[in-house]
FIDREN-274168 format. One line per 8 residues: number of its first residue (from 1); their letters; for each residue x, y, z of N, C-alpha, C. Coordinates in pm, 1 decimal, padded with zeros to 6 digits, m for minus. Layout:
NUM	A	X/Y/Z/X/Y/Z/X/Y/Z | ...
This chain:
1	XXXXXXXX	09573.6/04348.9/05447.6/09623.7/04364.3/05599.5/09686.7/04184.8/05571.0 | 09857.2/04226.1/05592.9/09883.1/04056.7/05589.6/09866.2/03944.3/05677.6 | 09864.6/03964.4/05806.9/09794.3/03880.9/05862.4/09668.5/03922.4/05986.7 | 09659.6/03785.7/06070.5/09521.3/03855.0/06178.8/09535.4/03917.5/06267.1 | 09747.8/03875.4/06331.1/09769.3/04021.5/06455.5/09746.9/04150.1/06368.3 | 09751.9/04164.2/06244.8/09726.2/04310.7/06214.3/09604.3/04424.1/06224.6 | 09490.0/04293.1/06274.6/09323.5/04340.3/06251.2/09349.7/04375.2/06418.5 | 09427.7/04340.1/06523.0/09407.4/04325.7/06600.1/09473.4/04478.9/06693.6
9	XXXXXXXX	09381.3/04537.9/06767.0/09396.5/04661.5/06797.9/09544.5/04658.5/06912.8 | 09658.7/04725.6/06895.8/09772.8/04730.6/06979.0/09766.9/04806.8/07106.5 | 09848.5/04755.9/07218.4/09827.0/04875.5/07329.4/09819.4/04984.5/07261.5 | 09932.2/05030.8/07224.6/09958.5/05194.2/07164.7/09837.2/05255.9/07107.2 | 09779.6/05194.3/07034.1/09687.7/05245.6/06957.0/09562.6/05233.6/07023.5 | 09538.1/05146.0/07112.3/09419.3/05195.9/07235.3/09436.2/05267.1/07271.7 | 09585.8/05295.8/07349.7/09565.0/05450.1/07415.9/09561.8/05595.7/07362.1 | 09631.8/05571.0/07240.6/09582.1/05664.3/07149.1/09452.8/05716.2/07112.6
17	XXXXXXXX	09321.1/05593.6/07127.4/09226.1/05584.1/07114.9/09114.0/05691.3/07236.8 | 09199.1/05613.0/07296.4/09118.7/05702.7/07438.3/09186.3/05818.2/07476.0 | 09300.8/05888.2/07440.1/09329.9/05997.5/07460.5/09234.8/06128.7/07344.6 | 09198.3/06055.7/07244.5/09164.3/06137.7/07160.0/09034.6/06149.7/07172.9 | 08934.0/06056.6/07225.5/08785.5/06017.9/07218.6/08753.0/06030.3/07380.9 | 08880.3/05990.1/07457.8/08803.1/06012.1/07556.0/08872.2/06107.9/07676.4 | 08978.8/06234.7/07608.4/09016.5/06330.5/07675.2/09084.7/06292.2/07776.7 | 09202.9/06192.3/07759.0/09287.4/06153.1/07790.5/09265.7/06028.8/07905.5
25	XXXXXXXX	09181.5/05998.5/07920.5/09113.6/05868.8/08035.1/09187.1/05763.6/07981.1 | 09218.5/05699.3/08071.6/09313.2/05564.6/08023.2/09212.7/05494.0/08010.8 | 09231.4/05356.4/07960.8/09156.9/05218.5/07941.0/09105.5/05208.0/08092.5 | 08991.7/05127.3/08095.9/08960.2/05070.7/08205.3/09009.6/04936.1/08243.9 | 09085.9/04858.4/08337.0/09177.7/04793.6/08376.7/09101.7/04644.8/08306.8 | 08965.1/04627.7/08321.7/08899.5/04513.1/08269.3/08928.2/04495.1/08143.3 | 08945.6/04413.6/08100.0/08982.4/04426.2/07918.7/08895.6/04232.1/07862.8 | 08876.6/04226.7/07794.5/08879.1/04123.9/07748.9/08908.7/04134.1/07531.6
33	XXXXXXXX	08967.0/03982.8/07508.7/08992.9/04014.2/07339.6/08859.1/03920.1/07257.2 | 08784.2/03957.1/07229.8/08702.6/03883.9/07114.3/08708.2/03889.3/07023.2 | 08635.3/03830.6/06910.1/08579.6/03837.1/06757.8/08448.7/03825.3/06782.8 | 08389.8/03906.6/06658.5/08238.9/03871.5/06576.4/08302.7/03792.6/06493.1 | 08197.4/03701.3/06461.0/08184.8/03656.6/06316.4/08098.1/03688.7/06236.4 | 08169.9/03691.9/06108.7/08051.9/03772.5/06018.6/08059.8/03666.3/05893.0 | 07952.4/03625.8/05876.1/07918.5/03522.4/05750.2/07851.8/03583.1/05628.0 | 07935.1/03566.8/05495.2/07867.8/03593.5/05418.1/07852.9/03517.5/05323.8
41	XXXXXXXX	07732.9/03516.8/05196.6/07735.3/03406.5/05053.4/07654.9/03415.3/04992.6 | 07643.6/03327.9/04906.6/07540.6/03359.3/04783.7/07478.1/03256.0/04749.7 | 07384.5/03215.9/04718.1/07247.9/03096.2/04701.6/07189.3/03122.7/04548.5 | 07195.1/02995.6/04482.1/07108.7/03046.5/04341.3/06951.8/02961.3/04402.6 | 06861.1/03096.0/04414.7/06728.6/03054.8/04418.5/06699.5/02950.7/04267.1 | 06634.9/02861.5/04284.7/06579.9/02804.3/04168.7/06367.4/02795.4/04198.6 | 06325.2/02841.8/04091.2/06181.3/02826.6/04106.8/06157.5/02744.9/03998.7 | 06031.7/02684.0/03976.0/05963.4/02661.4/03869.6/05837.2/02605.2/03870.3
49	XXXXXXXX	05768.7/02643.1/03769.9/05592.3/02610.7/03745.4/05586.8/02495.1/03599.3 | 05480.0/02450.3/03578.6/05437.9/02382.5/03475.0/05355.7/02413.5/03429.6 | 05329.2/02378.2/03304.7/05230.8/02383.4/03205.1/05162.8/02279.3/03111.0 | 05059.3/02202.1/03111.3/05021.5/02126.8/02959.1/05014.6/02221.9/02838.5 | 05090.5/02144.1/02753.3/05077.3/02209.9/02592.5/05088.4/02081.5/02523.7 | 05076.4/02086.7/02390.0/05098.4/02025.5/02260.5/05217.2/02090.1/02225.5 | 05296.1/02044.5/02146.9/05444.6/02062.6/02080.6/05462.4/01970.0/01948.4 | 05510.9/01990.8/01845.0/05512.0/01948.8/01742.3/05621.0/01813.0/01775.2
57	XXXXXXXX	05646.4/01706.8/01664.4/05675.0/01586.8/01677.9/05844.0/01621.6/01723.6 | 05873.7/01703.8/01651.6/06035.5/01794.4/01656.5/06090.9/01855.0/01777.4 | 05963.7/01918.4/01783.6/06026.7/02011.7/01932.2/06028.9/01899.8/02062.7 | 05941.6/01789.5/02059.1/05930.2/01665.6/02142.7/06075.2/01640.5/02148.7 | 06095.6/01597.3/02089.2/06258.6/01504.5/02020.6/06374.9/01621.0/02099.9 | 06345.5/01708.6/02097.1/06436.1/01815.2/02158.1/06412.7/01828.5/02324.6 | 06315.6/01884.7/02358.4/06277.2/01831.9/02460.5/06350.6/01747.7/02603.6 | 06324.5/01603.5/02471.2/06345.5/01481.0/02510.4/06498.6/01470.3/02571.3
65	XXXXXXXX	06577.3/01576.7/02505.3/06750.8/01608.4/02555.2/06760.2/01679.8/02585.9 | 06672.0/01793.0/02615.1/06703.0/01922.1/02747.0/06694.5/01840.3/02908.5 | 06787.6/01941.1/02942.7/06815.1/01913.5/03103.5/06783.0/02009.2/03169.7 | 06789.2/02040.0/03313.6/06790.2/02206.2/03379.9/06963.9/02136.3/03389.0 | 06965.6/02324.6/03395.8/07157.6/02343.6/03403.7/07176.8/02317.0/03543.3 | 07324.0/02343.0/03597.1/07344.0/02302.5/03731.7/07361.5/02471.6/03766.5 | 07268.4/02467.3/03855.2/07303.3/02593.0/03945.4/07434.5/02651.7/03917.7 | 07446.6/02791.9/03886.8/07576.5/02866.8/03863.4/07589.9/02991.5/03951.1
73	XXXXXXXX	07694.8/02964.5/04048.1/07699.5/03105.2/04153.9/07765.2/03220.0/04108.2 | 07774.6/03150.0/03961.7/07888.9/03294.7/03940.4/07779.0/03366.7/03799.3 | 07672.5/03348.8/03772.3/07571.8/03351.0/03664.1/07511.2/03503.9/03732.9 | 07604.5/03600.6/03740.5/07474.2/03728.1/03784.2/07365.3/03743.8/03730.7 | 07337.9/03729.1/03621.2/07194.1/03738.4/03552.5/07124.6/03611.7/03601.8 | 07135.1/03510.7/03629.5/07007.2/03420.3/03602.0/07023.8/03342.3/03507.6 | 06934.4/03231.5/03522.6/06926.0/03144.7/03396.8/06768.5/03101.4/03384.3 | 06729.0/03101.5/03273.3/06563.7/03041.6/03260.5/06626.4/02911.1/03169.1
81	XXXXXXXX	06525.0/02827.3/03207.6/06512.3/02682.4/03124.8/06383.2/02644.8/03080.7 | 06416.1/02521.1/03044.4/06248.1/02441.3/03036.3/06271.4/02268.1/03053.4 | 06226.2/02184.9/03101.6/06218.8/02039.8/03059.4/06125.2/01959.3/03064.1 | 06127.7/01841.5/03038.2/06008.1/01777.2/03006.9/05958.8/01701.8/03150.7 | 05826.3/01706.2/03167.8/05809.2/01656.7/03299.0/05816.5/01508.9/03303.5 | 05890.1/01414.0/03350.9/05942.6/01314.1/03383.2/05833.4/01191.1/03307.8 | 05708.2/01231.2/03351.9/05596.6/01190.5/03299.6/05537.9/01169.2/03174.7 | 05614.2/01299.5/03109.1/05549.6/01276.2/02955.4/05689.3/01244.8/02885.7
89	XXXXXXXX	05772.6/01210.8/02926.8/05845.9/01123.9/02860.1/05778.9/01035.8/02731.0 | 05702.3/00920.7/02787.1/05639.3/00834.6/02696.9/05497.6/00873.6/02637.2 | 05486.8/01008.2/02635.2/05391.4/01076.7/02540.9/05406.5/01056.8/02411.1 | 05285.3/00968.3/02364.0/05231.7/00922.7/02184.9/05179.5/01080.2/02110.0 | 05223.8/01064.7/02005.9/05169.4/01104.6/01865.2/04984.7/01142.4/01891.8 | 04961.9/01226.0/01864.5/04794.8/01260.4/01823.8/04765.4/01362.5/01722.7 | 04656.2/01383.9/01697.0/04628.0/01480.4/01577.8/04620.8/01589.6/01681.3 | 04650.5/01741.0/01628.6/04675.4/01821.0/01698.1/04571.8/01876.7/01696.0
97	XXXXXXXX	04526.9/01910.8/01780.2/04413.6/01983.5/01844.1/04397.1/02151.4/01775.1 | 04503.1/02218.7/01798.9/04513.4/02349.0/01719.3/04434.8/02358.7/01588.8 | 04500.6/02277.9/01501.6/04430.0/02255.7/01346.2/04256.0/02241.1/01351.3 | 04214.7/02178.8/01433.3/04077.5/02166.2/01451.6/03995.5/02294.5/01428.5 | 04104.9/02396.3/01429.1/03986.3/02490.7/01436.5/04071.0/02598.6/01294.7 | 04135.8/02520.0/01208.7/04179.4/02597.9/01058.3/04106.0/02577.4/00973.4 | 04035.2/02577.5/00888.2/03985.7/02571.4/00763.2/04103.3/02455.1/00646.0 | 03999.4/02388.7/00644.6/04075.1/02267.8/00560.2/04135.8/02305.5/00433.2
105	XXXXXXXX	04090.0/02427.7/00379.1/04113.2/02452.7/00248.4/04289.9/02571.8/00259.0 | 04283.2/02550.5/00360.8/04410.2/02666.0/00436.2/04357.0/02846.0/00411.0 | 04221.9/02852.4/00432.5/04193.7/03006.8/00384.9/04181.9/03045.5/00505.2 | 04250.1/03145.8/00526.1/04297.5/03257.2/00669.7/04166.2/03313.9/00696.1 | 04119.6/03274.7/00806.1/03963.6/03328.1/00890.1/03928.6/03463.1/00909.8 | 04106.3/03521.7/00921.8/04104.3/03681.8/00937.2/04086.7/03768.5/00854.0 | 04132.9/03731.3/00737.3/04073.6/03819.9/00614.6/03988.5/03781.9/00517.4 | 03926.1/03649.0/00590.5/03869.1/03567.4/00445.0/03930.2/03528.0/00306.1
113	XXXXXXXX	04082.2/03506.0/00348.3/04130.5/03483.4/00216.5/04155.4/03599.5/00129.5 | 04128.9/03709.7/00150.2/04132.9/03809.6/00047.4/04281.6/03888.0/00094.3 | 04347.1/03862.6/00177.3/04496.9/03866.3/00187.5/04530.7/04017.6/00249.9 | 04401.1/04048.6/00298.6/04399.1/04215.3/00337.4/04315.7/04241.1/00418.7 | 04307.6/04332.5/00493.3/04201.1/04407.9/00613.9/04177.8/04533.0/00620.7 | 04059.1/04580.7/00603.9/03996.1/04700.3/00647.3/04070.6/04744.2/00756.7 | 04096.7/04909.8/00749.1/04133.4/04926.2/00918.2/04078.3/05059.2/00911.7 | 03981.1/05156.5/00855.6/03900.9/05214.6/00844.9/03849.4/05316.6/00726.9
121	XXXXXXXX	03750.0/05342.5/00671.2/03717.6/05376.1/00547.9/03719.6/05256.7/00442.3 | 03763.0/05313.2/00333.1/03802.7/05212.7/00227.9/03967.8/05227.2/00238.7 | 04039.1/05242.1/00317.8/04185.3/05188.7/00345.7/04154.6/05040.2/00436.3 | 04303.2/04949.9/00346.8/04307.0/04824.2/00388.4/04493.0/04848.4/00410.8 | 04508.3/04694.8/00504.9/04634.5/04688.7/00481.8/04680.9/04520.6/00461.8 | 04762.5/04491.2/00485.5/04794.7/04374.1/00450.2/04784.5/04258.0/00586.1 | 04725.0/04124.8/00576.2/04709.2/04071.9/00697.5/04802.7/04040.1/00725.6 | 04841.4/04000.1/00882.1/04925.5/03920.9/00910.2/04922.7/03824.2/00983.8
129	XXXXXXXX	04809.1/03760.8/00949.2/04781.5/03611.5/00967.4/04787.4/03516.5/00861.9 | 04814.6/03543.1/00702.9/04838.8/03460.3/00650.0/04908.8/03490.8/00522.5 | 04941.8/03442.5/00370.8/05023.2/03483.8/00316.0/04951.0/03498.6/00162.4 | 04923.1/03590.9/00127.3/04840.0/03606.3/m00018.8/04715.1/03532.2/00028.3 | 04638.5/03535.6/00155.2/04485.0/03485.5/00188.7/04500.6/03339.9/00217.3 | 04608.3/03257.1/00244.6/04662.5/03121.7/00286.5/04669.8/03162.4/00400.5 | 04632.6/03064.6/00518.9/04697.3/03061.5/00669.7/04818.1/03004.5/00691.0 | 04883.2/03079.4/00797.5/05018.4/03031.7/00795.2/05007.6/02942.3/00878.1
137	XXXXXXXX	05138.6/02811.5/00851.8/05132.6/02680.5/00911.8/05102.5/02702.6/01019.4 | 05049.0/02586.4/01098.8/05012.6/02599.3/01224.8/05111.0/02604.7/01337.7 | 05111.5/02702.1/01444.6/05200.0/02744.1/01542.4/05259.0/02601.0/01610.9 | 05143.8/02518.8/01651.9/05181.9/02415.7/01716.0/05278.1/02294.5/01636.8 | 05196.3/02220.7/01557.4/05245.5/02138.3/01449.5/05318.5/02165.0/01334.2 | 05330.9/02307.5/01309.3/05381.3/02341.4/01172.4/05377.2/02297.6/01081.1 | 05221.1/02250.2/01110.3/05152.1/02224.0/00927.9/05108.3/02089.3/00912.7 | 05145.6/01944.2/01008.2/05175.7/01857.3/00970.1/05040.1/01773.5/01043.3
145	XXXXXXXX	04939.7/01807.3/01148.1/04833.1/01806.6/01182.9/04888.8/01693.7/01311.6 | 04990.7/01683.4/01336.2/05038.8/01576.9/01454.1/05150.1/01660.1/01538.6 | 05067.1/01611.1/01705.2/05147.2/01697.6/01776.2/05130.8/01588.3/01896.3 | 05239.1/01608.1/01990.7/05230.5/01556.2/02127.1/05208.3/01624.2/02233.6 | 05133.4/01564.6/02286.6/05053.0/01640.8/02418.6/05133.2/01590.7/02553.8 | 05210.1/01689.9/02590.9/05325.7/01669.6/02710.5/05286.5/01813.3/02817.4 | 05353.9/01775.4/02921.9/05387.0/01827.2/03091.8/05484.7/01902.7/03036.0 | 05556.9/02052.2/03020.9/05677.4/02104.3/03042.2/05677.7/02207.2/03149.6
153	XXXXXXXX	05810.1/02151.1/03223.3/05830.6/02240.7/03327.5/05941.1/02347.6/03316.8 | 05892.2/02468.0/03328.9/05981.9/02619.4/03339.4/06042.1/02657.0/03450.0 | 06166.8/02658.8/03417.5/06205.3/02697.0/03554.9/06320.2/02837.4/03513.8 | 06333.4/02874.5/03674.1/06438.0/03015.6/03661.3/06511.0/02973.8/03778.3 | 06685.7/03063.2/03741.1/06745.1/03119.0/03895.9/06786.6/03182.8/03860.6 | 06780.4/03282.1/04023.4/06793.8/03416.3/04085.8/06922.7/03402.7/04154.2 | 07029.9/03447.7/04170.4/07158.6/03466.6/04251.0/07070.4/03534.8/04354.4 | 07079.4/03530.6/04476.0/07069.3/03616.2/04615.2/07170.5/03579.2/04701.8
161	XXXXXXXX	07204.0/03728.4/04750.2/07283.3/03695.8/04836.0/07246.2/03750.6/04981.4 | 07334.4/03659.7/05090.6/07355.5/03644.3/05204.4/07384.9/03706.6/05330.1 | 07393.9/03791.1/05413.0/07474.3/03816.1/05531.2/07450.1/03841.1/05648.3 | 07538.9/03817.8/05762.8/07503.7/03808.6/05881.1/07589.0/03835.4/05999.4 | 07552.0/03920.8/06092.8/07683.0/03926.5/06212.4/07651.6/03838.6/06346.1 | 07721.4/03799.0/06399.6/07715.7/03757.9/06514.6/07827.7/03754.1/06634.5 | 07760.4/03932.8/06710.3/07880.5/03934.7/06852.2/07867.0/03823.5/06939.5 | 08010.3/03860.4/07003.0/07970.7/03762.7/07140.3/07939.9/03830.6/07260.6
169	XXXXXXXX	07956.8/03741.6/07364.1/07902.9/03828.7/07451.2/07976.3/03957.0/07545.4 | 07922.6/04062.6/07472.7/07940.4/04184.4/07496.6/07851.4/04288.9/07568.6 | 07864.3/04389.2/07647.9/07791.2/04488.6/07742.1/07680.7/04544.7/07585.2 | 07535.1/04557.4/07642.9/07426.5/04563.4/07564.3/07453.3/04730.1/07496.2 | 07513.4/04795.7/07596.8/07554.0/04939.5/07486.4/07645.3/04968.4/07411.5 | 07705.7/04848.1/07390.9/07794.9/04822.3/07306.9/07741.8/04750.8/07154.9 | 07651.7/04655.9/07176.1/07608.7/04607.9/07080.0/07552.1/04658.0/06992.0 | 07496.0/04770.6/06983.7/07447.9/04889.6/06836.2/07522.7/04908.5/06785.0
177	XXXXXXXX	07635.5/04993.4/06840.5/07738.1/05079.4/06780.0/07843.1/04956.9/06679.8 | 07848.2/04826.4/06753.1/07947.1/04746.2/06681.3/07911.4/04696.6/06581.4 | 07758.1/04646.1/06566.0/07702.0/04646.7/06442.1/07679.8/04738.8/06354.8 | 07697.0/04809.2/06401.7/07703.2/04914.5/06268.6/07819.8/04977.5/06202.9 | 07948.5/04904.3/06316.0/08087.5/04936.3/06248.9/08075.5/04830.9/06184.5 | 08016.9/04699.3/06171.4/08066.7/04571.3/06106.3/07983.3/04628.1/05975.2 | 07812.6/04618.8/05982.8/07748.3/04700.9/05908.7/07824.8/04794.1/05765.3 | 07912.1/04839.6/05817.6/07948.5/04959.8/05708.3/08058.2/04921.3/05641.4
185	XXXXXXXX	08137.8/04814.4/05732.4/08287.5/04787.1/05625.4/08248.4/04792.8/05490.7 | 08354.7/04828.6/05409.9/08308.6/04793.9/05261.7/08350.2/04687.9/05231.8 | 08475.1/04626.1/05295.6/08552.5/04497.4/05253.2/08602.8/04422.9/05375.3 | 08605.2/04314.6/05341.2/08683.6/04225.9/05506.6/08790.5/04162.8/05477.7 | 08902.3/04151.2/05541.9/09045.7/04127.6/05525.2/09080.7/03999.3/05490.6 | 09108.9/03964.3/05388.0/09100.3/03803.8/05344.7/09163.4/03734.0/05498.1 | 09238.1/03764.4/05527.1/09324.0/03704.7/05633.7/09222.8/03685.8/05793.0 | 09101.5/03710.0/05820.2/09022.3/03697.4/05901.4/08936.4/03580.2/05872.3
193	XXXXXXXX	08932.2/03505.4/05755.5/08863.3/03377.2/05680.1/08857.0/03285.8/05773.7 | 08776.9/03188.4/05819.7/08803.7/03118.7/05943.1/08712.4/02972.3/05852.9 | 08718.3/02879.5/05888.2/08653.1/02759.1/05840.1/08577.2/02714.0/05950.8 | 08427.0/02726.6/05932.7/08322.0/02736.7/06054.7/08303.1/02537.7/06101.9 | 08389.8/02448.2/05987.2/08349.2/02322.2/06033.4/08481.9/02273.4/06120.3 | 08607.4/02365.9/06133.0/08656.2/02391.9/06271.1/08613.3/02367.6/06384.6 | 08702.2/02279.4/06438.5/08649.1/02260.8/06656.3/08742.1/02393.4/06711.5 | 08647.2/02506.0/06760.7/08745.2/02592.2/06817.2/08704.6/02605.2/06975.1
201	XXXXXXXX	08631.8/02498.6/06999.8/08660.4/02451.7/07132.0/08799.4/02455.4/07231.2 | 08846.6/02469.2/07305.4/08964.3/02509.9/07397.6/08921.2/02371.7/07515.4 | 09042.7/02301.5/07512.7/09006.7/02174.5/07652.9/09078.4/02296.5/07782.2 | 08982.8/02235.3/07893.0/09010.4/02255.2/08010.6/09107.9/02185.9/08071.4 | 09230.2/02294.5/08134.1/09335.0/02231.8/08160.6/09354.5/02142.8/08307.0 | 09206.6/02176.0/08380.9/09205.1/02112.9/08482.2/09109.6/01987.6/08494.2 | 09009.6/01996.8/08427.3/08859.4/01882.9/08433.2/08900.8/01817.7/08293.9 | 08951.3/01892.8/08161.4/08914.8/01804.0/08075.3/08825.9/01867.6/07973.4
209	XXXXXXXX	08741.3/01944.5/08027.8/08617.1/01988.8/07956.0/08632.1/02070.8/07890.5 | 08563.4/02126.7/07787.0/08578.7/02192.9/07639.1/08515.7/02329.6/07670.9 | 08602.6/02418.4/07705.5/08579.8/02610.9/07719.3/08516.3/02646.9/07636.4 | 08467.2/02771.0/07637.9/08424.1/02849.6/07490.2/08499.2/02874.2/07401.9 | 08443.1/02884.6/07317.3/08470.2/02875.4/07199.5/08601.6/03023.1/07170.5 | 08749.4/02961.6/07129.8/08777.2/03071.1/07064.0/08865.2/03060.1/06950.7 | 08929.7/03183.7/06876.0/08964.1/03178.0/06765.3/09101.9/03259.3/06775.9 | 09208.7/03212.1/06766.0/09299.8/03275.7/06781.3/09345.1/03365.8/06929.7
217	XXXXXXXX	09330.2/03297.1/07013.2/09321.8/03347.5/07154.8/09219.4/03466.8/07196.3 | 09109.2/03494.7/07128.6/09021.1/03561.3/07131.7/08861.8/03515.3/07134.2 | 08803.9/03533.2/07242.5/08710.3/03496.7/07297.5/08555.3/03499.1/07171.4 | 08503.2/03373.5/07181.6/08426.4/03419.5/07033.4/08268.8/03377.1/07130.0 | 08223.2/03296.4/07219.8/08106.3/03272.2/07275.3/08045.6/03229.0/07189.7 | 07902.9/03230.6/07211.8/07797.9/03174.0/07108.9/07803.3/03204.7/06993.5 | 07883.0/03301.4/06958.2/07893.1/03349.4/06832.5/07919.3/03262.7/06712.2 | 08019.8/03176.6/06752.9/08049.5/03049.6/06663.9/07937.5/02948.2/06601.4
225	XXXXXXXX	07904.7/02912.3/06702.2/07769.1/02798.1/06714.6/07641.7/02893.6/06620.4 | 07634.7/03001.2/06671.1/07540.7/03045.6/06601.5/07540.1/03082.1/06445.5 | 07629.5/03110.0/06453.7/07683.8/03151.0/06267.7/07658.7/03012.5/06251.3 | 07710.0/02915.5/06285.1/07721.0/02750.2/06188.9/07590.4/02716.4/06200.8 | 07477.9/02713.5/06287.0/07345.8/02689.9/06247.8/07268.3/02793.1/06180.6 | 07271.7/02927.3/06151.3/07285.7/03007.0/06037.1/07326.9/02935.1/05913.2 | 07429.7/02934.3/05851.5/07494.1/02867.8/05752.3/07388.3/02754.0/05712.6 | 07403.0/02665.6/05819.4/07310.5/02543.6/05799.5/07165.7/02554.7/05763.8
233	XXXXXXXX	07119.8/02672.2/05805.7/06956.4/02678.4/05806.3/06951.4/02685.3/05641.0 | 07039.1/02772.9/05614.6/07054.7/02876.1/05457.4/07070.2/02717.0/05405.4 | 07170.9/02685.2/05436.0/07183.0/02509.3/05301.9/07103.7/02434.9/05284.5 | 07000.3/02457.1/05383.3/06874.3/02361.3/05397.9/06746.2/02402.3/05333.2 | 06735.4/02524.4/05313.5/06636.9/02575.6/05238.2/06597.5/02528.6/05105.4 | 06477.7/02514.8/05120.3/06441.0/02417.1/04943.7/06441.0/02485.8/04841.5 | 06396.5/02610.7/04866.3/06445.2/02716.5/04740.2/06547.7/02722.9/04657.2 | 06660.4/02669.6/04751.7/06835.9/02722.1/04744.1/06901.8/02625.3/04603.8
241	XXXXXXXX	06911.4/02599.3/04542.1/06978.9/02496.6/04450.3/07108.4/02462.9/04495.5 | 07190.0/02620.1/04484.0/07326.0/02597.6/04561.2/07362.0/02677.5/04663.8 | 07460.1/02685.4/04716.2/07533.5/02812.7/04875.2/07632.0/02789.0/04856.5 | 07691.5/02910.0/04875.1/07872.2/02927.3/04871.8/07838.5/03025.0/04992.3 | 07924.1/02937.7/05102.9/07933.6/03073.5/05226.9/08060.7/03087.9/05291.3 | 08098.5/03187.2/05334.8/08249.7/03212.4/05354.5/08199.2/03276.9/05529.1 | 08326.9/03248.0/05633.6/08310.0/03356.4/05752.9/08431.6/03370.1/05785.3 | 08391.7/03487.4/05835.0/08542.2/03585.8/05887.7/08508.8/03606.2/06041.5
249	XXXXXXXX	08620.3/03584.6/06152.1/08665.1/03650.8/06268.6/08692.6/03788.2/06296.4 | 08677.6/03890.4/06327.3/08722.5/04036.0/06344.3/08735.8/04044.6/06434.5 | 08841.3/04018.4/06525.1/08888.2/04079.4/06631.0/08909.5/04192.5/06653.4 | 08863.6/04234.0/06857.3/08869.6/04389.8/06894.3/08857.3/04366.9/07031.5 | 08884.8/04493.3/07096.2/08895.5/04443.0/07283.9/08776.8/04558.9/07325.2 | 08792.5/04477.0/07441.7/08614.6/04522.2/07543.3/08674.7/04607.4/07623.4 | 08671.7/04679.1/07694.7/08726.8/04732.3/07805.5/08576.9/04789.4/07878.8 | 08585.4/04722.3/08032.0/08482.5/04792.0/08135.5/08574.8/04808.0/08234.5
257	XXXXXXXX	08538.6/04909.4/08319.5/08568.9/04988.6/08482.7/08480.6/04893.1/08578.9 | 08389.3/04817.9/08538.1/08341.3/04728.4/08634.4/08272.5/04614.1/08608.9 | 08224.1/04520.1/08695.4/08204.4/04364.7/08677.0/08086.0/04382.5/08608.2 | 08002.0/04484.9/08606.3/07891.0/04458.3/08550.4/07878.1/04509.8/08384.8 | 07958.9/04578.5/08342.7/08021.9/04606.3/08247.9/07956.7/04760.1/08208.6 | 07939.5/04772.6/08308.7/07895.1/04929.5/08300.0/08050.5/05047.6/08254.6 | 08027.0/05167.6/08201.7/08144.2/05188.0/08158.0/08213.9/05124.6/08060.0 | 08164.3/05064.0/07984.9/08245.3/05017.5/07891.6/08268.3/05036.5/07791.1
265	XXXXXXXX	08356.5/04998.8/07722.1/08393.5/05062.2/07565.2/08436.5/04943.0/07491.2 | 08459.2/04964.1/07393.5/08548.6/04889.4/07285.4/08601.3/04947.3/07156.1 | 08700.2/04850.7/07104.4/08814.4/04918.6/07055.7/08791.6/04869.9/06925.4 | 08821.3/04870.2/06760.3/08816.4/04787.7/06691.6/08905.2/04850.7/06589.8 | 08976.6/04776.4/06485.4/09059.3/04829.7/06321.2/08999.7/04792.2/06234.0 | 08934.0/04895.5/06139.1/08889.2/04907.4/06009.8/09000.2/04849.8/05910.1 | 08941.9/04813.6/05825.0/08980.7/04750.4/05689.3/09079.3/04792.2/05628.2 | 09089.0/04936.3/05685.3/09189.1/05078.0/05640.4/09247.9/05086.3/05730.9
273	XXXXXXX	09288.0/05008.7/05878.9/09379.9/04995.5/05971.7/09366.8/05106.0/06081.1 | 09219.2/05210.7/06045.8/09216.1/05308.2/06115.4/09135.8/05246.9/06227.7 | 09173.5/05330.8/06361.5/09092.1/05284.4/06512.7/08979.4/05371.2/06518.2 | 08843.9/05244.9/06553.7/08755.7/05345.6/06632.1/08719.3/05268.9/06765.7 | 08664.5/05399.2/06844.4/08643.6/05349.0/07011.4/08480.3/05351.6/06983.4 | 08470.0/05242.9/07053.8/08298.1/05225.3/07086.9/08286.5/05271.4/07242.9 | 08150.1/05353.5/07259.9/08039.8/05357.4/07201.1/08062.6/05502.4/07179.2
């Protein structure tokens, strides 16, 4: 849709909707132009855990250079990473404790230095823990018998999506069908995008006070304030390392035959320019 106005049900479209759905009944005289505020977004949820380990001197040098990657809101697969705990950056080399459990002569403890193990009866197979009876180099220090005790922080990023619908003040009977209507939308026209940082309050012409929020002449009521609060709460979540949010104002019309909101109807246009009458 090329403009915000194209999403607003026209008087002719409203008349046609009532003609089809309500059997020729004309729309009630009381009407209001309102907007629902739709918020969508995504965030990178970062979790981490640590472990005390020993690493080789070469691994320690590599860890000194590794840093946690910046959170990527476009990485659908997420990311896994490791970093050196700040308290371990000054760690000192010591004797590898893993090597204490290895024979001094290098003989494989699994096969006794024979290079093969029995698997049943007289059958045997090559030992996977050695090479011709000589134990493989220590997996920690690589055979140097020198290692560095450190704490490593392991991290994982997962992309999370969020969305919420905020309705203006409408009769109670309309809230459920309207919420369902907006949830079922496959897409939201870009022309409905708004910036929640803007000031949508209008000035009272008589007393200079701020009237309730409006978006392009459509009443938003508390929906705008609630949408702003929702996005701020999401941004403050400690588990989210990055957040990207967008907001949209979807216009529709509310008709009511009585001041108490009875016999209320709503008319909205979807992303395919089809008219819907509620309830």
